[in-house]
N, C-alpha and C positions, 0 to 999 in steps of 0.2 A: 170523272167520278161524280155521280149525281145522287147516289144512295149510300147511306151509312148504316151498317148492321152492327149493333152493339150486343155482344154476348157476354154474360157475366156469371161468375161463380162466387157465392158469398156464404159466410157462416153466420156472422152477426149483423149483416146489413150494410157494412161500409162499402163494399164493391157495388152493391145495388144503388146506393146513394150516388156514388161516382158515376155509374152508368146513366142514371136518370138526369144528373146534371149535364153530362155530355150530350145526351139526347136533346135536352131542352136547348142547349147552345147551338147544336147543328140545325135544329128546326128554325131557330132565330135567323140562322144564316141562309135559310131557304132550301135546305137539303131535305130529302125524304129519308126518314129513319125507320128502323125496326129495332125494338128492344126485346131481347129474348133471354129469359132466365135459364130455362133448361133446354138449350139448343140440341138439335140432333145433327147427324151428318148431312141429312137432306137440306137443312137450313144453310149449311156451308157450301155444299156442292152446287147449289142453284145460283150462287153468286157469280157475277161476271167480272173478270179482271178489268174490263174496259169501263164498266159502269159503277162498280161497287167498291166500298172500303169496308173491311172487317176490323172491328175493334173488339179485343178480348180484354175484359176487366176481371181480375181475379184476386181474391185474398189468398193467403196461404194458411194452412192448418197443420197441426201435428209437426212432423219432421220434414217440412217442405212439401206437404201433400196438397192435392187439389181438393177444393170443397166438393161435397156430395152433389151439388147442383151442376157442376161442370165436368166432374170426373167421367160420366158416361160418354160425353162428347169426345173427350181425350181418348178414351178406349176405342170408340168407334173409328175415329180418325187413324189411330195407331194400327188397328187390325185390318181395316179396309184400304188404307193408304191411298186415298184419291188424290191425284195430282191437282194442285190449285192453279197451275199455269200462270204464275205471276200475279195472282190476286193480291192487291195491296192490303197490308194489315199493320196494326199497331197493337202491342200488348201493354196494358197498364197493370202493374203488379203492386199489390199492397202487402206490406210485411213489417216485421219488427227486427231491426238490425241487431238487437241483443241476441237473437238466434243466428249467430254468425254462419253456421254450417248450412242452414236451411232458409236464409233470408230470401224472401220473394221466390222461393223454390217452385211454387205452382206456376207463377208467371214464366220462370225460366223453362219449365217443362213445355208450356204452351208455345213459347217463342221458338224453342228448338224444333218441336214437332211441325209447326207451320212452315219453318224454313226447310225442313226435310221434305215437306209436301210441295215444295217449290212455290210457296207463297213469297211475296216480295215485301220485306219489312220496310216501312217508311223510314224508320230509324231504329236505333237500339231500344230495347224494352225500357219503359218508364217505370222506375222503381220508386215507390212512395213509402217512406219510412214513418211508421206510427210514432217513433220516438222523436221525430223532428217536426211533424205537423199533426195538428189535431183536426184539420179540415182537408182531407185528401182530395176533395172536390176541387179545391183551389189550385192544387198542383196539376191536376188533370186538365182543368179549364185553361191554365196557362199554356200547356202544350197545345190544346185544341186551337186557341187563339193564334198561336204562332203558326200552326199548320195552315189555318185558313188564310193568314196574311201571306205566307209563302205561296200558297195556291193562287191567290189573287195576283201577286207580283208576277208569277210565271205566266199567267194568262194575259197580263197587260204587256209583257215584254215581247 
């Protein structure tokens, strides 16, 4: 994996801030990145399972709904159903756990869809609770640092 594509959906800007922080970190690590706010199906289907990592960062709105900036991508993927052939991905979901029935619902929808399209999750969805953290960037960066360390350890072994 040499390239990281970060796709985000946001309402108030928190997911965008997380995406920008992750992008800066991956650039520091020497990786090529793309940051896309309103991604299309073409942005996803051009990715290579051998070369790319897809990271989807999304907040949740309403009753577990996707933000308007990422909803069209979800619809395109659902309707056209392109197989991702093992494309590695990670979903970072922002939510508020006081909404128990819809907590991180947008992230869960993206996680489920990418798995159905035969993407390969790096791990379970990272759920960041706004009731527990005022700086979601820090939780996302902690995951990214752990991921890079594991990747480095695997390449050394």
